[in-house]
Steps between C-alpha positions, in 0.01 A plus 500: 500500500783742578623486138185666368530855360211747469468619145154659524404855589460569875149441615442852621582641150280247324207584719531876459564493124202269436248723675369619158365151430248550776408845378439388142176315579377726775230751436589697808846453648392695804298195614816286532691478819788259565450358154149365548150648474384653823164382645377857443632802326772666703459875547795659327431855606739690723356537847392848598765720654788285362747647251529275196875568489552374857278195452705418192822541697374275776397226262834525318681447836311182576521387141876556478559302817326201344653528152859534617482217754332276240793562273750424775322167575508391136878532507511175689370311191574133565784588738297470819580226745232276351324502163169521688626816668580654164135445405384642833703816452364533150143481634577766763651718225191467285278591794706811544483585131118473523513761774744717313287490185187620680684763701696648208185499286326695772794739534484568128128535457437749784779735385454449126754654264499180291659283765422135551647211692737399222641852466542532875676168524718524194541861399597676823849565605640336820474831692127514425424173684357535855552156654654449839865405473452167679352345182779609273813382675672177392400232744614217271558315284757774428805556717303737725311222674383143502178307548477564879530874428224471237279324757567770757406776259185318383389445856541868595346634176202265498425556869520879446291501183237268648461735798471801269251328271284390795441868568479588135186290469317794655638753251260761357658423161296206372779363282749492789246344728409231246860429432585469868210264570602276213868498595486414872491118468789506255709730717433273800630206298809698401564588871444141617715353228788722598444428868533124437841550338619725778402239755653225289836676484491620862433151628727329253829504686775744573599592142144544359408704810809718453409564134143583596615744765733659242207532265311715751812701563523571127145641469471663844653842408210549247212390725432834668417656159191280492345682799600860443215646290551716198285819511277361229435191712413717794250703295344192345460355850342824626254492206404140559655375174836369611690364800760671710757215526602612847176347623609148411841510666402304813300247306791420269743485789263252668508271193882509487528437873272197478682350209842564641396344831394177329814506289711568812658800330591831655397797284738792459493802731346748544164334531312795357668449157745781549485856362432640158503851367369606160581502211444133416354282230158679528684820404684347209829448689605146434796268557803504274404203280141600448556647148642164388202320650253723316694466177478122529128518582430727200739348248256292295231770487745769397660277237162404353555136587 
């Protein structure tokens, strides 16, 4: 199995670039959420008192988080510890692409100016992306990490996003609320899948436990950014459309504490995820290799392939 080489396009790119197939037979694309017809027409109007520009920015933030992490996960190809795990990471990546497609479509439609999810994914420069930096760093299979580091990041991200989406279900924006409601079960599966790997490594002997602890050390400097809100996130929370991520800090820490206790791992200090000061990924300030990551993500679309 280890001799296999992936020759196909990464799953996240295939899913995004084939979105037009769904549109071709749809009389009204606005009735489609997460790639399937909604039980009833989703209200696409911008809620009263909300600036379309800020709603677009908020959706782009959440969409970029999902798109960039999906691309990172597809980098594992068939190089995961087990072939079944390669398939599992591919499914998680496709779930995230579903979220990214809906969020970036929403970002484009409320602000207009001829933008759609494809343009937002494949025509922006790296500095225009608004994802948190946690999702963009190399956690493996490149030299910046390994599988335990990937598991640590996925656990943190999925626990954080699940907590945010639980609150987003009550959003005044019907598209965001519908997306959140339809995503919770999948996000819970992502979180639990990562937790099982963390426990497996933590309880697997001295060397696997050491590698798992090192994985958390690798991602820990970027964890605080998840809980320090951008001004747009604060305003969206105040208007009942978004979620201030500071409100989920304790919940996420509780998930990590529970998993680390079962895995018999000690999480890094400080326990409050450390300190973070803007600017960060939400402001367009990214890590050094981010331009190369975006170039890789956009290569096929820009080359016409």
